[in-house]
C-alpha positions as CSV (number, residue, x, y, z in Angstrom):
1,M,-52.9,71.1,-24.4
2,Q,-50.7,69.0,-22.2
3,P,-52.2,65.7,-20.9
4,K,-53.3,65.6,-17.3
5,R,-50.9,64.2,-14.7
6,A,-51.1,62.7,-11.3
7,Y,-48.5,63.5,-8.7
8,L,-47.8,61.2,-5.8
9,L,-46.3,63.1,-3.0
10,L,-44.5,60.3,-1.1
11,V,-43.3,60.8,2.5
12,V,-42.1,58.1,4.9
13,H,-41.4,58.8,8.5
14,N,-39.0,56.7,10.5
15,Q,-38.7,56.9,14.3
16,Q,-37.6,54.9,17.4
17,P,-38.3,56.3,20.9
18,V,-35.8,57.4,23.4
19,G,-35.2,54.5,25.8
20,A,-35.8,51.7,23.3
21,P,-33.3,48.9,23.7
22,R,-30.3,48.8,21.3
23,H,-31.6,45.5,19.6
24,T,-34.8,47.4,18.6
25,F,-32.8,49.9,16.7
26,D,-30.7,47.2,15.1
27,I,-33.7,45.1,14.0
28,A,-35.6,48.1,12.7
29,T,-32.5,49.2,10.7
30,E,-32.0,45.9,9.0
31,R,-35.7,45.0,8.4
32,A,-37.1,48.4,7.4
33,Y,-34.7,51.4,7.2
34,R,-31.8,50.0,5.3
35,P,-33.9,48.0,2.7
36,L,-35.9,51.1,1.9
37,I,-32.7,53.0,1.0
38,D,-31.6,49.9,-1.0
39,A,-34.8,50.1,-3.0
40,L,-34.5,53.8,-3.7
41,E,-31.0,53.4,-5.0
42,R,-32.3,50.7,-7.4
43,H,-35.1,53.1,-8.6
44,P,-33.5,56.5,-9.1
45,R,-36.7,57.8,-10.8
46,V,-38.8,57.3,-7.6
47,R,-38.6,60.6,-5.7
48,M,-40.0,61.2,-2.2
49,G,-39.6,62.8,1.2
50,L,-38.0,61.0,4.2
51,H,-38.0,61.9,7.9
52,Y,-35.8,60.4,10.6
53,S,-36.2,61.1,14.3
54,G,-33.1,62.4,16.1
55,T,-32.8,59.2,18.0
56,L,-32.3,57.4,14.7
57,L,-29.9,59.9,13.3
58,E,-27.8,59.7,16.4
59,F,-28.0,55.8,16.2
60,F,-27.0,55.9,12.5
61,A,-24.1,58.3,13.2
62,Q,-22.7,56.0,15.8
63,H,-23.5,52.5,14.5
64,A,-24.4,52.8,10.8
65,P,-22.5,55.9,9.3
66,S,-22.5,54.4,5.9
67,L,-26.2,54.5,5.8
68,L,-26.2,58.2,6.5
69,D,-23.7,58.6,3.7
70,R,-26.0,56.9,1.3
71,I,-29.0,59.0,2.5
72,A,-26.9,62.1,1.9
73,E,-26.1,60.9,-1.6
74,L,-29.8,60.5,-2.3
75,V,-30.4,64.1,-1.1
76,A,-27.4,65.4,-3.2
77,R,-28.9,63.9,-6.4
78,N,-32.3,65.4,-5.6
79,Q,-34.1,62.1,-5.2
80,I,-35.2,62.6,-1.7
81,E,-36.1,65.6,0.5
82,I,-35.3,65.4,4.2
83,L,-38.1,66.7,6.5
84,G,-37.5,68.3,9.9
85,S,-39.2,67.8,13.3
86,G,-38.5,68.2,16.9
87,F,-35.2,66.4,17.4
88,Y,-36.4,63.8,20.0
89,E,-40.0,63.6,18.6
90,P,-41.7,65.7,21.2
91,M,-45.3,66.6,21.0
92,L,-44.7,70.2,20.1
93,S,-48.0,71.6,21.2
94,V,-47.6,70.4,24.8
95,I,-44.0,71.3,25.6
96,P,-42.8,74.8,26.5
97,E,-42.2,76.9,23.4
98,R,-38.5,77.5,24.4
99,D,-38.0,73.7,24.1
100,A,-40.0,73.4,21.0
101,R,-37.9,76.0,19.3
102,G,-34.7,74.5,20.6
103,Q,-35.6,71.0,19.4
104,V,-36.7,72.2,15.9
105,E,-33.6,74.4,15.5
106,R,-31.3,71.5,16.6
107,M,-32.9,69.3,13.9
108,R,-32.5,72.0,11.3
109,T,-28.9,72.5,12.2
110,W,-28.2,68.7,12.2
111,C,-29.7,68.2,8.8
112,K,-27.9,71.2,7.3
113,Q,-24.6,70.0,8.5
114,R,-25.1,66.4,7.5
115,F,-27.3,66.6,4.4
116,G,-26.3,70.1,3.1
117,S,-29.5,72.0,3.6
118,A,-32.1,72.8,6.3
119,P,-35.5,71.1,5.8
120,R,-38.4,73.0,4.2
121,G,-41.0,70.5,5.3
122,F,-41.9,69.4,8.8
123,W,-43.1,66.1,10.1
124,L,-45.5,66.6,12.9
125,T,-45.2,64.1,15.7
126,E,-48.1,61.7,15.4
127,R,-49.6,64.3,12.9
128,V,-51.0,66.1,16.0
129,W,-52.0,69.7,14.9
130,E,-52.7,72.7,17.0
131,P,-53.5,76.0,15.2
132,D,-50.7,77.9,16.8
133,L,-48.1,75.6,15.2
134,A,-48.6,77.6,12.0
135,R,-46.9,80.6,13.6
136,L,-44.2,78.6,15.4
137,L,-43.1,76.5,12.2
138,C,-43.2,79.6,10.0
139,E,-41.0,81.6,12.3
140,L,-38.5,78.7,12.5
141,G,-38.1,78.6,8.7
142,H,-40.5,75.8,7.6
143,T,-42.8,76.2,4.7
144,Y,-45.1,73.2,5.0
145,T,-46.2,70.3,7.1
146,M,-48.7,67.4,6.5
147,L,-52.0,66.7,8.2
148,D,-54.4,63.9,7.8
149,D,-57.3,64.7,5.5
150,N,-59.9,64.5,8.3
151,A,-58.4,67.8,9.7
152,F,-59.4,69.5,6.5
153,R,-62.9,68.0,6.7
154,F,-63.3,69.3,10.2
155,A,-62.5,72.8,8.8
156,G,-65.2,72.6,6.1
157,V,-63.2,71.6,3.1
158,R,-65.4,69.4,0.9
159,D,-63.1,68.8,-2.1
160,S,-62.7,65.1,-3.0
161,P,-60.1,64.0,-3.2
162,L,-58.0,66.7,-1.3
163,C,-55.2,67.7,-3.7
164,G,-52.1,69.7,-3.5
165,Y,-51.8,71.9,-0.4
166,Y,-53.7,74.6,1.5
167,V,-52.4,77.5,3.4
168,A,-53.1,78.2,7.1
169,E,-51.8,81.1,9.1
170,K,-51.6,82.3,12.7
171,A,-51.3,86.0,13.3
172,G,-50.1,86.5,9.8
173,S,-47.5,83.7,9.8
174,P,-48.4,81.4,6.9
175,L,-47.8,77.6,6.6
176,G,-48.5,75.2,3.8
177,L,-50.7,72.2,4.9
178,V,-50.5,69.1,2.7
179,P,-53.5,66.7,3.1
180,I,-52.5,63.1,3.7
181,D,-54.9,60.9,1.8
182,K,-56.3,58.2,4.1
183,R,-57.2,55.8,1.4
184,L,-53.5,55.9,0.2
185,R,-52.5,55.1,3.8
186,Y,-54.6,52.0,3.9
187,L,-53.6,50.8,0.4
188,A,-49.8,51.0,0.9
189,P,-48.1,48.7,1.7
190,F,-51.0,46.4,2.5
191,R,-52.7,46.0,-0.9
192,E,-51.4,45.0,-4.3
193,P,-49.4,47.8,-6.0
194,H,-51.9,48.1,-8.9
195,E,-54.7,49.1,-6.5
196,T,-52.7,52.3,-5.6
197,I,-51.9,53.0,-9.2
198,D,-55.6,52.4,-10.2
199,Y,-56.8,54.8,-7.4
200,L,-54.4,57.5,-8.6
201,R,-55.5,57.1,-12.2
202,H,-59.2,57.3,-11.2
203,C,-58.5,60.6,-9.3
204,M,-56.6,62.0,-12.3
205,E,-59.3,61.0,-14.8
206,T,-62.2,62.4,-12.8
207,S,-60.4,65.7,-12.3
208,T,-60.3,68.6,-14.7
209,R,-56.7,69.4,-13.9
210,D,-53.5,67.8,-12.5
211,V,-54.0,66.1,-9.2
212,A,-51.4,65.8,-6.4
213,L,-52.1,63.3,-3.6
214,C,-49.9,62.8,-0.6
215,Y,-49.0,59.5,1.1
216,G,-47.4,60.0,4.5
217,D,-47.0,57.2,7.0
218,A,-44.6,55.3,9.3
219,G,-41.6,53.6,7.8
220,E,-41.9,50.8,10.3
221,K,-44.9,49.6,8.2
222,F,-42.4,48.7,5.6
223,G,-40.7,45.8,7.1
224,L,-40.9,46.1,10.9
225,W,-44.6,45.6,11.7
226,P,-45.4,42.0,12.3
227,G,-45.8,40.1,9.0
228,T,-44.6,43.0,6.8
229,H,-40.9,42.2,6.1
230,E,-41.4,39.3,3.7
231,W,-44.4,40.9,2.2
232,V,-42.7,44.2,1.5
233,Y,-39.2,42.8,0.6
234,G,-39.9,39.3,-0.5
235,P,-39.0,35.9,1.0
236,G,-36.0,36.3,3.2
237,G,-35.9,40.0,2.3
238,K,-34.0,39.2,-0.9
239,G,-36.3,41.0,-3.3
240,G,-39.5,40.4,-5.3
241,G,-41.6,41.9,-2.6
242,W,-44.3,44.5,-2.6
243,L,-41.9,47.5,-2.5
244,E,-40.0,46.4,-5.5
245,R,-43.2,45.8,-7.5
246,F,-44.6,49.1,-6.3
247,F,-41.6,51.2,-7.3
248,G,-41.6,49.3,-10.6
249,A,-45.2,50.1,-11.2
250,L,-44.6,53.8,-10.4
251,E,-41.8,53.9,-13.1
252,E,-43.9,52.1,-15.7
253,A,-46.6,54.7,-15.2
254,D,-44.3,57.7,-15.6
255,R,-46.1,59.0,-18.6
256,W,-48.9,60.2,-16.5
257,L,-47.7,59.6,-12.9
258,V,-45.0,61.6,-11.2
259,T,-43.5,61.0,-7.8
260,A,-42.1,63.9,-5.8
261,P,-41.6,65.1,-2.3
262,P,-44.2,67.7,-1.2
263,G,-41.7,70.5,-1.2
264,D,-41.3,70.3,-5.0
265,W,-45.1,70.6,-5.6
266,I,-45.3,73.6,-3.2
267,A,-42.4,75.3,-4.9
268,T,-44.1,75.3,-8.3
269,H,-47.8,75.5,-7.6
270,G,-50.1,77.7,-5.6
271,P,-52.3,76.6,-2.7
272,S,-55.7,75.0,-3.3
273,G,-57.2,77.4,-0.7
274,R,-57.1,78.7,2.7
275,V,-58.0,76.6,5.7
276,Y,-58.0,76.8,9.5
277,P,-58.0,73.2,10.9
278,P,-59.0,72.8,14.6
279,S,-56.9,70.7,17.0
280,S,-56.7,67.2,15.4
281,S,-54.8,64.2,14.4
282,Y,-55.6,61.0,12.5
283,D,-58.9,59.4,13.3
284,E,-57.5,56.5,15.3
285,M,-55.4,58.8,17.5
286,M,-58.5,61.0,18.3
287,E,-60.5,57.9,19.2
288,W,-57.7,56.6,21.5
289,A,-57.4,59.9,23.2
290,Q,-61.1,60.2,24.1
291,P,-62.5,58.8,27.4
292,L,-63.4,55.2,27.2
293,S,-66.9,56.0,28.4
294,L,-67.5,57.9,25.1
295,A,-66.2,55.3,22.6
296,D,-69.5,53.3,22.4
297,D,-71.5,56.4,22.1
298,L,-69.3,57.7,19.2
299,D,-69.6,54.4,17.4
300,A,-73.4,54.4,17.9
301,L,-73.7,57.9,16.5
302,R,-71.6,57.1,13.5
303,A,-73.6,54.0,12.8
304,Q,-76.8,55.9,12.9
305,A,-75.4,58.5,10.5
306,D,-74.3,55.7,8.2
307,R,-77.8,54.2,8.2
308,A,-79.2,57.6,7.3
309,G,-76.7,58.0,4.4
310,L,-74.9,60.8,6.2
311,G,-71.7,59.0,7.2
312,E,-69.1,61.2,5.5
313,V,-70.8,64.4,6.4
314,A,-71.3,63.3,10.0
315,R,-67.6,62.5,10.4
316,C,-66.9,66.2,9.9
317,F,-68.6,66.7,13.3
318,L,-68.4,63.4,15.0
319,H,-64.8,62.6,16.1
320,G,-62.8,61.6,19.1
321,G,-60.8,63.7,21.5
322,I,-57.7,65.8,21.2
323,W,-54.2,64.5,22.1
324,S,-54.1,66.2,25.5
325,G,-56.9,64.0,26.6
326,F,-54.3,61.4,27.4
327,F,-53.4,63.5,30.4
328,V,-56.9,62.8,31.8
329,K,-57.1,59.2,30.6
330,Y,-53.8,58.4,32.2
331,P,-52.9,60.4,35.3
332,E,-49.4,59.0,35.2
333,A,-48.9,60.7,31.8
334,N,-50.1,64.0,33.4
335,R,-47.6,63.6,36.2
336,M,-44.8,63.0,33.8
337,H,-45.8,66.0,31.7
338,K,-46.1,68.4,34.6
339,R,-42.8,67.2,35.9
340,M,-41.3,67.9,32.5
341,V,-42.8,71.4,32.3
342,D,-41.4,72.1,35.8
343,V,-37.9,70.9,35.0
344,S,-38.0,73.0,31.8
345,A,-39.0,76.1,34.0
346,R,-36.1,75.3,36.4
347,I,-33.6,75.1,33.6
348,A,-34.9,78.4,32.2
349,G,-34.6,80.0,35.6
350,A,-31.0,78.6,36.0
351,E,-30.2,80.1,32.5
352,R,-31.4,83.5,33.6
353,Y,-29.3,83.3,36.7
354,L,-26.1,82.0,35.0
355,R,-26.3,84.5,32.1
356,N,-25.1,87.1,34.5
357,I,-22.1,85.1,35.3
358,G,-20.8,84.3,31.8
359,P,-20.8,82.0,28.8
360,D,-18.9,79.2,30.5
361,A,-21.5,79.1,33.3
362,L,-24.3,79.0,30.7
363,R,-22.6,76.0,28.9
364,S,-22.9,74.0,32.1
365,L,-26.6,73.8,31.3
366,D,-26.1,72.1,28.0
367,A,-26.2,68.5,29.4
368,A,-29.3,69.4,31.5
369,R,-31.1,70.8,28.5
370,E,-30.1,67.6,26.4
371,A,-31.6,65.3,29.1
372,L,-34.8,67.4,29.3
373,W,-35.3,67.2,25.5
374,R,-34.8,63.5,25.6
375,G,-37.4,63.3,28.4
376,Q,-39.8,65.1,26.0
377,C,-40.0,62.1,23.6
378,N,-43.7,61.6,23.1
379,T,-44.1,57.8,23.0
380,A,-44.3,57.1,26.8
381,Y,-47.0,59.8,27.3
382,W,-49.9,58.0,25.6
383,H,-51.2,54.7,24.4
384,G,-52.9,53.7,21.2
385,L,-52.3,50.7,19.0
386,Y,-49.2,49.5,20.8
387,G,-47.2,49.9,24.1
388,G,-46.6,53.6,24.8
389,I,-47.3,54.5,28.4
390,Y,-47.7,50.8,29.2
391,D,-44.0,50.2,28.4
392,S,-42.3,50.6,31.7
393,Q,-38.9,50.9,30.1
394,L,-39.9,53.9,28.0
395,R,-41.6,55.5,31.0
396,G,-38.4,54.9,33.1
397,S,-36.3,56.5,30.3
398,V,-38.5,59.6,30.5
399,W,-38.2,59.8,34.3
400,S,-34.5,59.1,34.3
401,N,-33.9,61.9,31.8
402,L,-36.1,64.4,33.6
403,I,-34.5,63.6,37.0
404,E,-31.0,64.0,35.5
405,A,-32.0,67.3,33.8
406,D,-33.1,68.6,37.2
407,R,-30.1,67.4,39.0
408,L,-27.7,68.9,36.5
409,S,-29.5,72.3,36.6
410,E,-29.4,72.4,40.4
411,I,-25.6,71.6,40.3
412,A,-25.0,74.4,37.8
413,V,-26.6,76.9,40.2
414,R,-25.9,75.5,43.7
415,G,-22.8,73.4,43.2
416,T,-22.4,70.0,44.8
417,G,-22.9,71.0,48.4
418,Q,-25.8,70.1,50.6
419,W,-29.1,72.0,50.4
420,L,-32.8,71.6,50.8
421,D,-36.1,73.3,49.9
422,A,-39.6,73.0,51.1
423,E,-42.5,74.9,49.5
424,A,-46.2,74.6,48.9
425,R,-46.9,75.3,45.2
426,D,-49.1,74.0,42.4
427,V,-46.8,71.2,41.0
428,D,-49.3,69.7,38.6
429,A,-51.2,72.7,37.3
430,D,-54.6,71.8,39.0
431,L,-55.0,75.0,41.0
432,E,-54.2,73.0,44.1
433,A,-51.1,73.4,46.2
434,E,-48.8,70.4,46.6
435,I,-45.9,70.0,49.0
436,D,-42.6,70.0,47.3
437,L,-39.7,68.7,49.4
438,R,-36.2,68.3,47.9
439,N,-32.5,68.1,48.6
440,G,-29.5,67.2,46.6
441,L,-30.3,63.5,47.0
442,L,-34.1,63.1,46.7
443,H,-37.2,64.8,45.7
444,A,-40.7,64.2,47.0
445,V,-44.1,65.6,46.2
446,V,-47.1,65.2,48.5
447,K,-50.7,65.9,47.4
448,P,-52.9,67.0,50.2
449,S,-56.0,67.3,48.1
450,E,-56.0,63.5,47.3
451,G,-55.4,61.9,50.6
452,G,-52.0,63.3,51.5
453,V,-50.4,60.8,49.3
454,L,-46.9,60.7,47.8
455,T,-47.2,61.2,44.1
456,L,-43.5,61.6,43.4
457,L,-40.3,60.2,45.0
458,E,-37.1,60.4,43.0
459,H,-33.6,59.3,43.8
460,R,-31.4,61.8,42.1
461,A,-28.1,59.8,42.0
462,T,-29.7,56.9,40.0
463,G,-32.4,58.8,38.1
464,T,-35.0,56.5,39.7
465,A,-38.6,57.5,40.2
466,L,-39.9,55.0,42.9
467,T,-43.4,56.2,42.2
468,D,-43.4,55.4,38.4
469,V,-46.2,52.8,38.6
470,L,-49.1,52.5,36.2
471,A,-52.5,51.8,37.6
472,R,-54.7,49.1,36.0
473,R,-57.3,50.7,33.8
474,P,-59.8,49.3,31.3
475,E,-59.0,49.5,27.6
476,R,-61.5,48.9,24.8
477,Y,-59.7,45.9,23.6
478,H,-60.0,44.2,27.0
479,R,-63.5,43.2,26.0
480,E,-62.0,41.0,23.4
481,I,-59.6,39.4,25.9
482,A,-62.5,38.8,28.4
483,R,-64.6,37.1,25.6
484,S,-61.6,35.1,24.4
485,G,-61.1,33.5,27.9
486,L,-57.3,33.5,27.4
487,P,-56.2,31.5,30.6
488,D,-53.1,33.6,31.3
489,L,-54.7,37.0,30.7
490,A,-58.4,37.1,31.4
491,P,-57.8,36.7,35.2
492,L,-55.6,39.8,35.2
493,L,-58.4,42.0,34.0
494,S,-58.9,43.7,37.4
495,F,-58.9,47.5,37.5
496,D,-58.0,50.0,40.2
497,D,-60.2,52.4,41.9
498,H,-57.3,54.8,42.8
499,D,-53.9,55.7,41.4
500,R,-51.0,53.5,42.3
501,V,-49.1,56.1,44.4
502,C,-47.5,55.8,47.8
503,L,-48.4,56.5,51.4
504,I,-52.1,55.9,51.0
505,D,-53.8,55.8,54.4
506,R,-56.0,52.7,54.6
507,F,-58.2,51.1,57.3
508,L,-59.0,47.5,56.6
509,R,-61.1,44.7,58.0
510,P,-58.6,42.3,59.6
511,D,-59.7,39.4,57.4
512,T,-59.0,41.3,54.2
513,G,-56.7,39.3,52.1
514,I,-54.2,40.5,49.5
515,D,-56.4,39.8,46.5
516,A,-59.2,41.6,48.2
517,W,-57.5,44.9,49.0
518,M,-55.9,44.8,45.5
519,R,-59.5,44.8,44.2
520,G,-60.4,47.7,46.5
521,E,-62.3,45.6,48.9
522,G,-62.3,45.7,52.7
523,E,-61.9,49.4,53.2
524,L,-63.5,50.7,56.4
525,G,-62.2,54.3,56.4
526,T,-62.9,57.4,54.4
527,F,-59.3,58.6,54.0
528,V,-58.4,57.3,50.5
529,G,-58.6,60.3,48.2
530,A,-59.9,62.6,50.9
531,R,-58.8,66.2,51.2
532,Y,-56.2,66.8,53.9
533,A,-55.4,70.3,55.2
534,L,-51.9,71.7,55.3
535,G,-51.0,72.6,58.8
536,G,-47.4,73.8,58.5
537,L,-44.4,73.8,56.3
538,R,-40.9,74.9,57.1
539,A,-37.3,74.6,55.9
540,R,-34.4,75.7,58.1
541,G,-30.6,75.5,57.6
542,T,-28.8,74.6,54.4
543,G,-25.7,72.6,55.7
544,I,-25.5,69.3,57.4
545,A,-28.0,70.3,60.0
546,G,-30.6,71.5,57.6
547,E,-34.1,70.0,57.7
548,A,-37.4,70.5,56.1
549,W,-40.8,69.4,57.3
550,A,-44.5,69.7,56.5
551,W,-47.5,68.4,58.3
552,L,-51.1,67.7,57.2
553,R,-54.4,66.9,59.0
554,G,-57.1,64.6,57.6
555,D,-60.5,64.1,59.1
556,G,-62.8,61.3,58.4
557,E,-64.4,58.2,59.8
558,V,-63.8,54.5,60.3
559,N,-66.7,52.1,60.5
560,V,-65.7,48.8,62.1
561,D,-69.1,47.4,63.0
562,G,-71.2,48.3,60.0
563,S,-73.4,50.7,61.9
564,A,-75.0,53.7,60.2
565,E,-72.5,56.1,61.6
566,G,-68.7,55.4,61.9
567,I,-66.3,56.7,64.4
568,G,-64.8,60.1,63.8
569,A,-61.1,59.6,63.0
570,H,-58.3,62.2,62.7
571,L,-54.8,61.8,61.2
572,V,-51.9,64.1,61.6
573,K,-49.3,63.2,59.0
574,R,-45.8,64.8,59.0
575,F,-43.1,64.5,56.4
576,D,-39.4,65.2,57.2
577,V,-36.4,65.5,55.0
578,R,-32.8,66.3,56.0
579,A,-30.2,68.0,53.8
580,E,-27.6,65.2,54.1
581,A,-29.8,62.1,53.8
582,S,-31.5,60.1,51.1
583,V,-34.4,59.6,53.6
584,L,-38.0,60.6,53.8
585,E,-39.5,60.2,57.3
586,V,-43.2,60.1,57.7
587,K,-45.0,60.2,61.1
588,W,-48.7,59.7,61.8
589,E,-50.7,60.5,64.9
590,L,-54.2,58.8,64.9
591,S,-57.0,59.8,67.3
592,L,-60.5,58.4,67.4
593,D,-63.6,60.1,68.8
594,A,-64.6,56.8,70.5
595,P,-62.9,53.5,71.4
596,L,-62.8,50.8,68.7
597,S,-65.4,48.2,69.3
598,E,-63.7,45.6,67.2
599,P,-60.2,45.0,65.8
600,L,-59.1,47.2,62.9
601,D,-56.0,47.0,60.6
602,W,-54.4,50.4,60.1
603,G,-52.6,50.2,56.8
604,V,-50.2,52.3,54.7
605,E,-50.1,51.4,51.0
606,F,-47.0,51.8,48.8
607,N,-46.8,51.1,45.1
608,L,-43.2,50.7,44.1
609,A,-41.7,50.8,40.6
610,A,-39.8,47.7,39.7
611,R,-38.7,46.8,36.2
612,A,-38.2,43.0,36.7
613,E,-40.4,40.6,38.6
614,D,-38.3,37.4,38.4
615,G,-36.1,37.8,41.4
616,G,-32.8,37.6,39.3
617,R,-31.6,41.2,39.2
618,C,-34.4,42.6,41.3
619,W,-35.6,41.1,44.6
620,V,-37.2,41.8,47.9
621,E,-35.7,41.4,51.4
622,I,-37.6,41.3,54.6
623,D,-35.8,42.5,57.7
624,G,-32.5,42.4,55.8
625,L,-32.8,38.8,54.5
626,R,-34.2,37.3,51.3
627,P,-37.1,34.9,51.9
628,V,-35.9,31.3,52.0
629,L,-37.8,30.3,48.9
630,H,-36.5,32.1,45.7
631,Q,-40.1,32.5,44.4
632,D,-41.0,34.5,47.5
633,A,-38.2,37.0,46.9
634,K,-39.5,37.9,43.5
635,P,-41.2,41.3,43.2
636,G,-43.9,39.4,41.3
637,A,-44.7,37.1,44.1
638,I,-47.9,37.4,46.2
639,W,-46.7,37.0,49.8
640,S,-47.1,38.1,53.4
641,A,-44.6,38.6,56.2
642,H,-45.8,38.7,59.8
643,G,-44.1,40.6,62.6
644,A,-41.7,42.4,60.3
645,R,-40.3,45.9,60.4
646,K,-38.4,46.3,57.1
647,L,-38.9,45.6,53.5
648,A,-36.2,46.4,50.9
649,L,-36.5,46.4,47.2
650,V,-33.1,45.8,45.6
651,D,-32.8,46.6,41.9
652,L,-29.3,46.0,40.4
653,D,-30.3,47.5,37.0
654,S,-31.1,50.9,38.5
655,G,-28.4,50.5,41.2
656,V,-30.7,51.5,44.0
657,R,-31.9,49.7,47.2
658,T,-35.1,51.2,48.5
659,L,-35.8,50.5,52.2
660,V,-39.2,50.9,53.8
661,A,-38.8,50.6,57.6
662,S,-41.6,50.7,60.2
663,S,-41.3,51.8,63.8
664,E,-43.7,49.0,64.8
665,R,-43.7,45.3,63.9
666,V,-46.3,44.9,61.2
667,R,-47.7,42.5,58.7
668,I,-46.3,43.2,55.2
669,D,-48.5,42.2,52.3
670,R,-47.3,42.5,48.7
671,S,-48.6,41.7,45.3
672,P,-47.4,42.3,41.7
673,I,-49.2,44.9,39.6
674,W,-49.8,43.4,36.1
675,T,-51.4,45.3,33.3
676,V,-52.8,43.8,30.1
677,S,-52.1,45.8,27.0
678,R,-51.5,45.5,23.3
679,S,-48.0,45.5,21.7
680,A,-46.5,44.8,18.3
681,A,-46.3,41.1,19.5
682,G,-50.0,41.0,20.4
683,I,-51.8,41.1,23.7
684,E,-49.4,40.8,26.6
685,R,-49.2,41.3,30.3
686,T,-46.6,43.8,31.6
687,F,-45.1,44.0,35.1
688,Q,-45.6,47.6,36.3
689,G,-44.4,47.3,39.9
690,M,-45.2,45.9,43.4
691,A,-48.0,46.9,45.7
692,V,-47.0,46.8,49.4
693,M,-49.3,47.2,52.4
694,L,-47.9,47.7,55.9
695,R,-50.7,46.6,58.2
696,R,-50.8,47.3,62.0
697,R,-53.5,45.7,64.1
698,L,-55.4,48.1,66.4
699,A,-57.2,46.2,69.2
700,P,-60.7,47.1,70.6
701,G,-60.6,50.0,73.0
702,V,-57.9,51.9,71.2
703,T,-58.5,55.7,70.8
704,E,-54.9,56.9,69.9
705,A,-51.9,55.5,68.1
706,A,-48.7,56.7,66.6
707,W,-46.6,55.3,63.8
708,R,-43.4,56.2,62.0
709,V,-42.1,54.9,58.6
710,L,-38.8,55.6,56.9
711,V,-38.2,55.5,53.1
712,E,-34.5,55.4,52.5
713,F,-32.5,55.1,49.2
714,G,-29.2,53.2,49.3
715,E,-26.8,51.5,46.9
716,A,-27.9,48.1,45.5
717,T,-25.3,45.3,45.9
């Protein structure tokens, strides 16, 4: 009888998001990715699987081709297996299937051309599983993927430890599922190497047959995470660190311990059983995705189960939310996602149209599709341990790519001439009609069901989404900050009661200061978030004289004297776009059922995306001039201008000058929007943009008023 053996199925996943700065790629390569290849070359008996995102593969091809050559050599000598994925790390389960197929096929083609064979295994982005992925991945030529072991517990698998692989299927399309052992993830690379070896030996000795356990986790933990580089690679990264000792320990144990990529085990062994995991990911991801209001309840239930000795069993039933919950938790993620889905549909429509013209016409969509796929990179659509949606640079990259994809697809169909469209349609998949206004220069979306606000305003030429602003929302770790009393951060823990969108209709007490309205105080009207009715919509003409317009009606109240009943108030709000101009014109007509008894400030709130707050490459102008004091020109300044008509936000990095011009002289309040979030560097504040309030004083006795505001894009100089 042959002695029992333990198989360690090693997989390391390496990824950087689309839009990350160049220096991030350089640092990650030198501190994590290259040293791992160095170590593998020194230890040829250690075999494993490696996955690299398309962003990294493209970076290596351009800036570190010799590293790609070395990886290819390891593949050629059968030391490593390359795993596939969606090329730009999309969340496959939430993008249109045509894009999922395209991204997976592109990665398979890339790997086959560069490494000599198409991948068998598949690395799931953030290990987020949906049951239909079995069909998709099987049809695309993959034989297995890896899931965290909790997914198998949710499906009723009680084996301990979970060994080898299981088989799932969808409509007869099978896929191998390899359980990732959570204990291994927490041991490596954070505990001494012998603890991993001891755990594997224990699993083997307590089993009646060979055991195969899988380790699968992020390569950034091996040198890039704070404090890991010297631990993993030794002082100064010069050897003698954890990884060298770990690989050495694996080789010393080779009489009973075998390292291999999962594909080798699957090729020579049958499945441990059949399984149908529900929607899932690793425990932490599912906790991050759930509503904050449920987090304490989940902890309390788990603690109660632990006290009753039912902790492990209870965790099969008590878990957090699914990944799509981030679209509820962060409406900004939902707007990005629905914009992405819409752009994908537009490209698909353009493809159907151009297919009748010929292959050259179809090729004109290649750049549009490339930009779309880059805009599907998952990182900016969620938030967990670090950054994510809080990173305005990553969000800006998503928006820029989606805008460019849309622009290129329109050019492929319409050419470069002037055009415009106006339609009422469900833009964000909520069963409510939005107003979609677009021409070749800008794109605007108005949401009547939530106060007639502007949820999207894009400048096509620069790929700028002026409305890309993240609201301030509570996170669980904010409690720690509040308790710590950090002087720079604790005062910033104010949270918003509405999304930070544009053209919010406000009615304020005249004495309401900037800090107060930023906290949601001083509101005397009922129009914020109210349902407006669509009164009319029209587009006429396509050339230089073309114009499109839509108008809404909102009915509510204003209460200026604190009485039980307010004054009936009615707003007619009209939006105009012309074919030849980068201008959105908005007109209001206000009528009151009774005269005002006291003064009232009629306000229009804008929340404008700005990537820098320091006044260097991004600044504010009032009536065409910068404020005298440099600090007052900063987008990050709290400041008021009285009797002004125009505010301009000038951003040299994006190349766009955004002008907001009022028909009346008004008071212009502005305040920075700071969020507090966790990043790899710790807790930090992030500048998300600038809140602007145009305030027009209405005197006692007024029953009617009209107002016009222009939003115009121009070149930043």
